[in-house]
C-alpha positions, 0 to 999 in steps of 0.5 A, spaced: 405 542 622 405 537 616 407 542 612 413 544 616 415 537 616 415 536 608 419 543 608 425 540 613 425 533 609 426 537 602 431 541 605 435 535 608 434 532 601 437 538 597 443 538 602 445 531 601 444 531 594 449 537 593 454 534 597 454 528 593 455 532 587 460 536 589 464 530 591 463 527 585 465 533 581 472 533 586 473 526 584 473 527 577 477 533 577 482 529 581 482 524 576 483 528 570 488 532 573 492 525 574 490 523 567 485 517 566 487 510 563 489 511 556 485 507 551 490 501 548 491 503 540 488 498 535 493 493 532 500 491 533 501 485 538 496 482 542 498 486 548 496 492 545 503 495 545 504 500 539 509 498 534 516 500 536 514 502 543 520 502 548 525 501 542 531 505 540 531 509 534 536 505 531 532 498 532 526 501 529 530 504 523 533 497 522 526 494 523 523 498 518 528 496 513 527 489 514 520 490 513 521 493 506 526 488 504 521 482 506 516 486 503 519 488 496 522 481 496 515 478 496 512 483 492 518 482 486 517 474 487 509 475 486 509 479 480 515 476 476 512 469 476 508 467 470 501 470 471 504 475 476 500 481 473 496 477 467 492 473 473 492 478 478 486 483 476 488 488 481 494 490 477 493 486 470 495 491 465 490 493 460 489 496 454 491 503 453 486 508 453 488 511 446 487 505 443 481 502 447 476 504 441 480 501 436 481 494 440 474 494 441 472 494 434 477 489 432 474 484 437 467 486 434 470 484 427 472 477 429 479 479 431 479 478 439 484 473 439 489 479 437 486 483 442 487 478 447 494 476 445 496 484 445 494 484 452 497 478 455 504 480 451 504 487 455 503 483 462 508 478 460 513 483 459 512 486 465 513 479 469 519 478 465 522 485 467 520 485 474 526 481 477 530 487 475 527 492 480 530 488 486 537 491 487 534 498 486 529 496 492 535 494 496 539 500 494 533 505 496 532 501 503 539 502 505 538 510 504 533 510 509 534 515 515 532 514 522 528 520 522 525 517 516 523 511 520 520 515 525 515 518 521 514 512 517 512 508 524 507 513 526 504 513 519 499 509 516 499 501 513 502 503 507 507 509 509 513 505 508 511 504 501 509 511 499 515 514 502 519 509 498 515 510 492 516 518 493 524 517 493 525 512 488 520 512 483 523 516 478 530 512 479 526 506 478 523 508 472 529 510 469 532 503 471 526 499 469 524 502 462 530 498 459 528 492 462 521 493 460 523 495 453 528 489 452 522 484 455 517 488 450 522 485 444 523 478 447 515 477 448 513 480 442 509 486 444 510 490 438 508 485 434 502 483 437 500 490 437 501 491 430 497 485 428 491 487 432 491 494 429 492 491 422 485 488 423 482 495 424 479 498 418 481 505 416 475 509 420 476 516 422 472 516 429 476 510 431 483 512 429 488 510 435 493 515 437 500 513 437 502 509 444 509 509 447 509 502 449 515 502 453 513 508 457 506 505 458 508 498 460 513 501 464 509 505 468 503 500 469 508 495 471 511 499 477 504 501 479 503 494 480 509 493 483 508 498 488 501 496 489 504 489 491 509 492 496 504 496 499 500 489 500 506 486 503 507 492 508 500 491 510 501 484 512 507 485 516 504 491 520 497 487 521 498 480 521 503 477 526 504 471 521 507 475 516 513 477 521 518 472 518 524 475 522 526 476 529 527 484 528 520 484 525 517 481 531 521 485 535 519 492 532 512 490 530 510 485 536 510 477 535 
């Protein structure tokens, strides 16, 4: 009798458990069909709204142009001041690889000042030439299409800067180089270079290769400029305080 009772209890338990599992499966099946709540995207406004959500293409494009305009203006201002390059370890223009050994030898022989003067003069040339890029940035920003804007909006924190760089670097290089060249002459980069290299004795294994200083300083100056623009873009995308215009607040959130 006790055995029969145990069997009956076991059967009832299994029936109840099976019903519960079936109900649970039906519930989650319906939930999946209807769609579960989406996890809010990180970043953007405090409410979790994605950048550009609910806005038309024209507004988004204008917002991104505004972001690049503000970012470019801030970047040019930062790098063009005294020590804008020289005082920033992230973008400071260092010795060209081709003359590294020669410069190290000059320093060991007691001519470190000449080496330091050369490094400083390259950075001063970049700082002096940097403002010339502002108008060319503005022209490139005006050329951004709505399709470009949509792709940039969904990209990473420096998507606009990378797009901007891919479309304008060659042109900016051609326009920027004469300014750098002029600055090189004004701040005495070539003179500092010759003064430094004149202290290096004629030792075969440290004989430096020729260096195109105009090209070297121009490329390093532009790299530093775009790096700084990228930092400014990141601020606008991730920090509400950096959204200094109504349009930026509208597109990226307050």
